[in-house]
C-alpha positions in Angstrom: -54.3 -12.5 -26.8 -53.9 -16.1 -28.3 -56.9 -17.9 -29.6 -58.6 -19.9 -26.8 -58.4 -23.6 -27.3 -60.8 -26.1 -25.7 -59.7 -29.7 -25.9 -62.2 -32.5 -26.7 -61.1 -35.7 -28.3 -63.8 -38.1 -29.4 -63.7 -41.6 -30.8 -64.9 -41.5 -34.4 -64.7 -43.3 -37.7 -63.3 -40.1 -39.2 -60.3 -40.5 -41.4 -57.9 -37.7 -40.4 -56.1 -37.9 -43.8 -57.7 -39.8 -46.6 -54.9 -39.2 -49.1 -52.1 -41.7 -49.7 -48.5 -40.7 -48.8 -47.4 -38.2 -51.3 -45.1 -39.2 -54.1 -43.4 -36.6 -56.3 -45.4 -35.9 -59.4 -43.7 -35.6 -62.8 -42.6 -32.1 -63.6 -44.9 -31.9 -66.6 -47.9 -32.8 -64.5 -47.0 -30.2 -61.9 -46.6 -27.5 -64.6 -49.9 -28.4 -66.2 -51.6 -28.2 -62.8 -49.9 -24.8 -61.9 -50.9 -23.4 -65.3 -54.4 -24.6 -64.7 -54.6 -22.8 -61.4 -53.3 -19.6 -62.9 -55.7 -19.8 -65.9 -58.7 -20.2 -63.7 -57.8 -17.0 -61.8 -58.7 -14.9 -64.8 -57.6 -11.3 -65.5 -58.5 -10.0 -62.0 -56.6 -12.8 -60.4 -53.5 -12.2 -62.7 -53.4 -8.5 -61.8 -53.6 -9.3 -58.1 -50.9 -12.0 -58.3 -48.7 -9.6 -60.2 -49.1 -7.1 -57.5 -48.4 -9.6 -54.7 -45.3 -11.0 -56.3 -43.8 -8.1 -58.2 -44.9 -4.9 -56.4 -45.9 -5.7 -52.8 -42.4 -7.0 -51.7 -40.8 -3.7 -52.7 -43.6 -1.2 -52.2 -43.1 -1.1 -48.4 -39.5 -0.1 -48.9 -40.4 2.5 -51.5 -43.1 4.0 -49.3 -41.2 4.0 -46.1 -39.7 7.5 -46.6 -43.1 8.9 -47.4 -44.6 7.3 -44.3 -41.7 8.6 -42.2 -42.3 12.1 -43.5 -46.0 11.8 -42.7 -45.2 10.6 -39.2 -42.9 13.6 -38.6 -45.5 16.1 -40.0 -48.3 14.7 -37.8 -46.0 15.0 -34.8 -45.0 18.6 -35.6 -48.6 19.6 -36.3 -49.8 18.2 -32.9 -47.0 19.9 -31.0 -48.0 23.3 -32.3 -51.5 23.1 -30.8 -52.9 25.5 -28.2 -54.6 24.6 -24.9 -58.4 24.2 -24.7 -60.4 26.4 -22.4 -61.6 23.6 -20.1 -60.1 20.5 -18.6 -61.9 17.1 -18.7 -64.0 16.1 -15.6 -61.6 14.9 -12.9 -60.5 12.7 -11.4 -60.5 10.3 -14.4 -59.9 6.9 -12.9 -58.0 4.3 -15.0 -57.2 0.6 -14.4 -54.8 1.7 -11.7 -56.7 3.1 -8.7 -55.0 6.0 -6.8 -52.9 5.0 -3.8 -53.3 6.8 -0.4 -50.2 8.2 1.3 -51.2 6.5 4.5 -50.8 3.2 2.8 -47.3 4.0 1.4 -45.8 5.8 4.3 -47.8 6.2 7.5 -45.1 8.4 9.1 -45.0 10.8 6.2 -48.8 10.9 6.4 -48.6 12.0 10.0 -46.0 14.6 9.1 -47.9 16.4 6.4 -51.6 15.9 7.3 -51.7 19.2 9.1 -50.2 21.0 6.1 -53.0 20.1 3.6 -55.3 22.8 2.2 -58.4 22.2 0.0 -57.4 22.0 -3.7 -53.7 22.4 -3.0 -50.9 19.9 -3.7 -47.9 19.3 -1.4 -44.6 18.4 -3.1 -43.2 15.2 -1.5 -40.2 14.7 -3.8 -38.6 15.7 -7.0 -37.8 13.1 -9.6 -34.4 13.2 -11.4 -33.4 12.0 -14.9 -33.0 8.4 -13.7 -36.3 8.3 -11.8 -34.7 8.7 -8.4 -36.6 10.7 -5.8 -35.2 13.6 -3.8 -37.6 13.7 -0.8 -38.7 17.0 0.6 -39.4 15.5 4.0 -37.4 13.2 6.3 -39.7 10.2 5.8 -40.4 8.6 2.5 -41.4 5.1 1.3 -39.1 2.4 -0.1 -38.3 3.5 -3.6 -35.1 4.6 -5.5 -33.8 7.8 -3.8 -30.9 10.2 -4.2 -29.3 13.1 -2.4 -29.2 16.8 -3.5 -25.5 16.4 -4.5 -26.2 13.3 -6.7 -29.5 14.6 -8.2 -29.4 14.7 -12.0 -31.8 17.4 -13.3 -34.2 16.2 -15.9 -33.5 17.4 -19.5 -37.1 18.2 -20.5 -39.9 18.2 -18.0 -40.0 18.6 -14.3 -41.6 15.7 -12.5 -42.6 15.8 -8.8 -44.3 13.4 -6.5 -47.2 15.2 -4.8 -49.9 14.7 -2.2 -53.4 15.4 -3.5 -55.6 15.5 -0.5 -54.2 12.2 0.9 -53.7 10.5 -2.5 -50.2 10.2 -4.0 -49.7 11.6 -7.5 -47.0 12.4 -10.0 -47.1 15.9 -11.4 -45.5 16.4 -14.8 -44.8 20.0 -15.7 -44.4 20.7 -19.4 -43.2 24.3 -19.3 -44.1 25.9 -22.7 -44.7 22.6 -24.4 -48.5 22.7 -24.5 -48.6 20.4 -27.5 -46.7 17.7 -25.5 -49.1 18.2 -22.6 -52.2 17.8 -24.9 -50.7 14.7 -26.5 -50.2 13.1 -23.1 -53.6 14.1 -21.9 -55.5 12.9 -24.9 -53.6 9.6 -25.1 -54.2 8.9 -21.4 -57.9 9.6 -21.8 -58.2 7.3 -24.8 -56.3 4.5 -23.1 -58.3 4.9 -19.9 -61.5 4.7 -21.9 -60.2 1.5 -23.5 -59.7 -0.1 -20.1 -55.9 -0.4 -20.5 -53.4 -0.3 -17.7 -52.5 3.4 -17.4 -52.4 5.7 -14.4 -55.5 7.7 -13.4 -55.6 11.4 -14.1 -55.9 13.3 -10.8 -55.6 16.9 -12.0 -55.0 19.1 -15.0 -53.7 22.6 -14.7 -53.5 24.5 -18.0 -52.2 27.7 -16.3 -49.2 25.8 -15.0 -49.1 23.5 -18.0 -49.1 20.4 -15.7 -50.9 17.1 -15.4 -51.0 15.0 -12.3 -51.3 11.2 -12.6 -51.8 8.6 -9.9 -48.6 7.2 -8.5 -47.9 3.6 -9.6 -45.9 1.7 -6.9 -43.2 -0.4 -8.6 -40.0 -0.1 -10.5 -39.4 0.9 -14.1 -37.6 -1.6 -16.3 -34.5 0.6 -16.4 -34.1 0.3 -12.6 -34.8 -3.4 -12.7 -32.0 -3.8 -15.3 -29.7 -1.6 -13.3 -30.2 -3.8 -10.2 -29.3 -6.8 -12.3 -26.0 -5.2 -13.2 -26.8 -3.3 -16.5 -25.3 0.2 -16.8 -28.4 1.8 -18.2 -28.9 4.7 -15.9 -27.4 8.1 -16.6 -25.4 8.1 -13.3 -23.9 4.8 -14.3 -22.4 6.0 -17.6 -18.8 7.0 -17.9 -18.1 10.5 -19.2 -17.1 9.3 -22.7 -20.5 8.0 -23.8 -22.1 11.2 -22.5 -20.1 13.1 -25.1 -21.1 10.8 -27.9 -24.5 12.4 -28.3 -28.0 11.3 -27.4 -28.5 8.8 -30.2 -25.2 7.0 -29.6 -25.6 7.0 -25.9 -29.1 5.5 -26.3 -27.7 2.8 -28.5 -25.1 1.9 -25.9 -27.7 1.7 -23.2 -29.9 -0.5 -25.3 -27.0 -2.8 -26.1 -26.2 -3.0 -22.4 -29.8 -3.6 -21.5 -30.2 -6.5 -23.9 -27.3 -8.3 -22.2 -29.2 -8.4 -19.0 -32.8 -8.5 -20.1 -33.2 -12.3 -19.8 -31.8 -12.5 -16.3 -33.6 -9.3 -15.1 -37.1 -10.1 -16.5 -38.9 -13.4 -16.9 -40.2 -14.3 -20.4 -43.8 -13.8 -19.1 -43.0 -10.1 -18.2 -41.6 -9.5 -21.7 -44.7 -11.1 -23.2 -47.0 -9.0 -21.0 -45.2 -5.8 -22.1 -45.5 -6.9 -25.8 -49.3 -7.6 -25.4 -49.8 -4.3 -23.6 -48.2 -2.4 -26.5 -50.3 -4.3 -29.0 -53.5 -3.4 -27.0 -52.4 0.3 -26.9 -52.2 0.2 -30.7 -55.6 -1.4 -31.0 -56.9 1.6 -29.0 -55.6 3.7 -31.9 -52.6 5.2 -30.1 -49.0 5.0 -31.1 -46.6 5.9 -28.3 -43.5 7.0 -30.3 -41.4 6.8 -27.1 -41.0 3.1 -26.1 -38.0 2.7 -23.8 -36.9 1.1 -20.5 -37.6 4.1 -18.4 -41.2 4.5 -19.6 -42.4 1.1 -18.5 -43.3 0.4 -14.9 -43.9 -3.0 -13.5 -46.5 -2.6 -10.8 -45.3 -3.8 -7.4 -48.0 -6.3 -6.5 -49.3 -7.6 -9.8 -46.3 -7.2 -12.1 -48.7 -5.6 -14.6 -46.7 -3.4 -17.0 -47.8 0.3 -17.1 -46.6 2.5 -20.0 -46.0 6.1 -19.0 -44.9 9.4 -20.7 -47.2 9.9 -23.6 -46.2 13.4 -24.6 -45.0 12.1 -28.0 -48.1 9.9 -28.6 -50.2 10.3 -31.7 -53.7 9.0 -32.6 -53.5 6.5 -35.5 -56.6 8.1 -37.0 -54.5 10.9 -38.3 -52.6 8.6 -40.6 -53.6 6.7 -43.7 -53.9 2.9 -43.6 -50.4 2.2 -44.8 -48.8 4.9 -42.6 -50.8 3.5 -39.6 -49.1 0.1 -40.0 -45.7 1.8 -40.4 -46.1 3.9 -37.2 -47.3 0.8 -35.3 -44.3 -1.2 -36.5 -42.0 1.8 -35.6 -43.2 1.4 -32.0 -42.8 -2.4 -32.1 -39.3 -2.3 -33.6 -38.2 -0.2 -30.7 -39.7 -2.7 -28.3 -38.1 -5.7 -30.1 -34.7 -3.9 -30.1 -34.8 -3.4 -26.4 -36.6 -6.5 -25.1 -36.7 -9.1 -27.9 -39.8 -11.2 -27.6 -42.5 -12.2 -30.1 -43.8 -8.9 -31.3 -44.9 -8.7 -34.9 -43.8 -6.3 -37.6 -44.0 -6.6 -41.4 -40.2 -7.1 -41.4 -40.4 -9.9 -38.9 -43.3 -11.7 -40.7 -41.7 -11.6 -44.1 -38.8 -13.7 -42.7 -40.9 -16.0 -40.5 -42.4 -19.4 -41.3 -45.8 -20.4 -40.0 -45.5 -22.8 -37.1 -47.0 -26.2 -37.3 -45.4 -27.5 -40.5 -47.2 -27.6 -43.8 -49.4 -24.7 -44.8 -52.7 -26.2 -45.8 -54.5 -22.8 -46.3 -52.2 -20.2 -47.9 -52.5 -16.7 -46.6 -51.7 -13.2 -47.7 -52.2 -10.2 -45.4 -50.4 -7.4 -47.2 -47.0 -5.7 -47.1 -45.4 -8.8 -48.8 -46.5 -11.1 -45.9 -47.6 -14.4 -47.4 -47.4 -18.1 -46.9 -48.1 -21.1 -49.2 -49.4 -21.4 -52.7 -51.5 -18.2 -52.9 -52.1 -18.7 -56.6 -54.1 -21.9 -56.0 -57.8 -21.2 -56.2 -58.6 -24.5 -54.5 -57.3 -23.5 -51.1 -56.6 -20.6 -48.8 -56.6 -17.0 -50.1 -56.9 -18.2 -53.7 -60.2 -20.1 -52.8 -61.4 -17.2 -50.8 -60.9 -14.7 -53.6 -62.2 -17.0 -56.3 -65.5 -18.1 -54.8 -66.0 -17.6 -51.1 -65.7 -13.8 -50.7 -68.7 -13.2 -53.0 -70.7 -16.3 -52.2 -70.8 -16.9 -48.4 -73.8 -15.5 -46.6 -71.8 -14.3 -43.7 -74.0 -13.1 -40.8 -72.9 -9.6 -39.9 -72.2 -9.5 -36.2 -73.2 -13.2 -35.9 -71.7 -16.4 -34.6 -70.2 -19.0 -36.9 -69.2 -22.6 -36.3 -66.4 -23.7 -38.6 -65.9 -27.5 -38.8 -62.5 -28.9 -39.7 -61.1 -25.3 -39.5 -57.4 -26.3 -39.9 -55.2 -23.2 -39.6 -58.2 -20.9 -39.2 -57.7 -19.0 -42.4 -61.4 -19.2 -43.5 -62.5 -18.4 -39.9 -60.4 -15.3 -39.8 -61.6 -14.1 -43.2 -65.2 -14.5 -42.1 -64.4 -12.5 -39.0 -62.7 -9.9 -41.1 -65.8 -9.8 -43.3 -68.1 -9.0 -40.4 -68.8 -12.0 -38.2 -68.6 -11.4 -34.5 -67.3 -14.8 -33.3 -66.1 -18.0 -34.9 -65.8 -21.3 -33.0 -63.3 -23.5 -34.9 -63.4 -27.3 -34.5 -60.1 -28.9 -35.4 -58.5 -32.2 -34.3 -54.9 -31.6 -35.4 -52.7 -29.9 -32.7 -50.3 -28.6 -35.3 -53.1 -26.9 -37.3 -54.4 -25.3 -34.1 -50.9 -24.0 -33.3 -50.6 -22.5 -36.8 -54.1 -21.0 -36.5 -53.3 -19.3 -33.2 -50.3 -17.7 -34.8 -52.2 -16.7 -37.9 -54.8 -15.1 -35.6 -52.1 -12.8 -34.2 -51.0 -12.0 -37.8 -54.5 -10.9 -38.8 -54.8 -8.9 -35.6 -51.5 -7.2 -36.4 -52.5 -6.5 -40.0 -56.0 -5.1 -39.2 -55.1 -3.6 -35.8 -58.1 -5.2 -34.1 -58.9 -8.2 -31.9 -60.7 -11.2 -33.5 -62.8 -13.5 -31.5 -61.6 -16.9 -32.7 -62.0 -19.9 -30.3 -60.6 -23.3 -31.1 -62.2 -26.5 -29.9 -59.9 -29.5 -30.3 -62.0 -32.5 -31.3 -63.9 -34.2 -34.0 -66.9 -32.8 -35.8 -68.2 -36.3 -35.8 -69.3 -35.8 -32.2 -70.9 -32.3 -32.2 -73.7 -33.3 -29.8 -71.2 -34.0 -27.1 -69.4 -30.7 -27.6 -72.5 -28.7 -26.5 -71.4 -25.6 -28.4 -74.8 -23.8 -28.4 -76.6 -22.2 -31.3 -75.0 -20.4 -34.3 -76.1 -18.1 -37.1 -74.2 -20.3 -39.6 -72.2 -23.5 -39.7 -69.5 -24.2 -42.3 -67.7 -27.4 -43.3 -65.3 -26.6 -46.1 -64.0 -29.9 -47.7 -64.1 -31.7 -44.4 -67.4 -33.4 -43.7 -66.9 -36.2 -46.2 -64.0 -37.6 -44.2 -66.6 -39.1 -41.8 -68.4 -42.3 -42.4 -71.7 -42.0 -44.3 -73.8 -42.7 -41.2 -71.8 -40.2 -39.2 -72.2 -37.6 -41.9 -76.0 -37.9 -41.7 -75.9 -37.7 -37.9 -73.6 -34.7 -38.0 -75.9 -32.8 -40.4 -79.0 -33.7 -38.3 -77.1 -32.3 -35.2 -76.1 -29.2 -37.2 -79.8 -28.6 -38.0 -80.5 -28.3 -34.3 -77.7 -25.7 -34.0 -78.4 -23.4 -37.0 -80.6 -22.5 -39.9 -77.8 -22.1 -42.4 -75.2 -24.7 -43.4 -72.5 -24.2 -45.9 -70.8 -27.3 -47.3 -67.9 -27.4 -49.8 -67.5 -30.5 -52.0 -64.5 -31.8 -53.8 -65.1 -33.3 -57.3 -61.4 -33.6 -58.2 -60.9 -37.2 -59.3 -57.2 -36.8 -59.6 -56.6 -36.9 -55.8 -54.9 -40.1 -54.7 -57.4 -41.1 -52.0 -56.9 -44.1 -49.7 -60.7 -44.9 -49.8 -62.5 -44.7 -53.1 -65.8 -44.3 -51.3 -64.7 -40.8 -50.3 -65.1 -39.6 -53.9 -68.8 -40.3 -53.7 -69.2 -38.7 -50.3 -67.4 -35.6 -51.5 -69.5 -35.3 -54.7 -72.0 -32.5 -55.3 -74.9 -34.8 -55.8 -74.4 -36.7 -52.5 -74.0 -33.5 -50.4 -77.1 -31.9 -51.9 -79.1 -35.0 -51.0 -77.4 -35.1 -47.5 -78.5 -31.5 -46.7 -82.1 -31.9 -48.1 -82.7 -35.2 -46.2 -81.4 -34.0 -42.9 -83.0 -30.7 -42.0 -82.0 -28.3 -44.8 -84.5 -28.5 -47.7 -83.6 -25.2 -49.4 -80.3 -25.7 -51.2 -78.4 -23.3 -53.4 -75.4 -24.5 -55.4 -72.4 -22.2 -56.3 -70.4 -24.1 -58.9 -68.2 -22.0 -61.3 -67.6 -23.8 -64.5 -64.7 -26.2 -64.3 -64.2 -25.6 -60.6 -63.7 -28.7 -58.4 -64.7 -27.1 -55.1 -68.4 -26.2 -55.5 -70.3 -24.7 -52.5 -73.7 -25.8 -51.2 -75.6 -23.1 -49.2 -78.3 -25.0 -47.4 -81.1 -23.4 -45.3 -83.8 -24.8 -43.0 -87.4 -24.4 -44.1 
């Protein structure tokens, strides 16, 4: 889910960019500055940079065969399990509520109502390999149907539409594959518990090795593509591709589906499918079987429902690196079939951050990085050099980040334990970059981060009415206001929090448009600013020779 953005533009004396237009520096000056950045990192920083530049870009390729072997071993181990003695309490209702037969087909309801017996199911139709129904009664509702002569038997599991005491269900019979049944059952229970769009579980029969799910009215993506003209169903394939083998035939169907996907599905539907898969991963489940026929678009809402979880695996059974590999394995399948904006390490290593210049460089692992990550004055370099060990981040607390730019610091504070960060930023391009970077962090950590952007100036905090926070931060940003506005802003902050963190900038080499900014950015001025406006207890974090000292100010 993209970071929420609230828009608020206020008149202010703030200077959005206090630096003069950039002119290329002499090569010698740039080299001296670069060497200074590297020298300041110290041995720990050098080792980390060596890893990021020399090892990380290749490690993912070297480890891929190991992760693939781990994935196959986990799947094989799970398929060899035995059935437990008891089924879970049923029915287990998910996001999709069961549909009554009387609502789908009143005439069929009249036809079979006298046949019902307590605890027994009535088979209404068999489902073939293409998802077509072969009805067992003369009346049936409007859905893809076939005849006995055209019925294509399923290659693995028998699937039947059944009546369960007036509710329509889909019974999946696994034969001797008890491991596949347990995989599907456990994945469905996990996803139902996470509140994700999956069918409800109506019945579990370990004796018959069958699970009955609620029927989801709608069409699967394979049928939607076929109706748009794509030859993706088994019955639409000429004989020659059938003899090519399952892998080649699958590749041909995907190629055919991609030709029609844009005309068959709106971009919003593809985005919803992508977000749903991301949420499934955040519930610690990898599907391992992402394909057109396993995604149903619900008839009324268009909500995508993933089905068929017999190959699903819990991510907890993998190490951290293998977890990301398995998640990317799912997403690669989705991207191959649908396109869209899904994220994988391979995609991110080739992608530029939107919004133009990268103010705060970022590195999230697996060779995914942007900007000058070696610079300890900004982004990941600054975080590692001073912030990670100095910021008093409130665990589970709310933070207000003023002048948040692309949200790097906000995301790192969330990663370190904050519950919510509200980011105030006036630049639309920086907000766009921050919203994308939020998705990157959520991909990297497989969790959702509560980051909310407020578009506006931190010179008018009182008008924003943001509430109270456990900490307020202003990293190299407050001094772009006028002096009176700075004092007013800090007094307003004192009403919002007991902890304020300011970052100064004592670098005199910056080519500023207003010389007065040097004084407002100084350590002495900001210490006095905090003490005189509601934060008498001040702690200074100023590593020797570092031009971005921190001020941690607390109310009495």
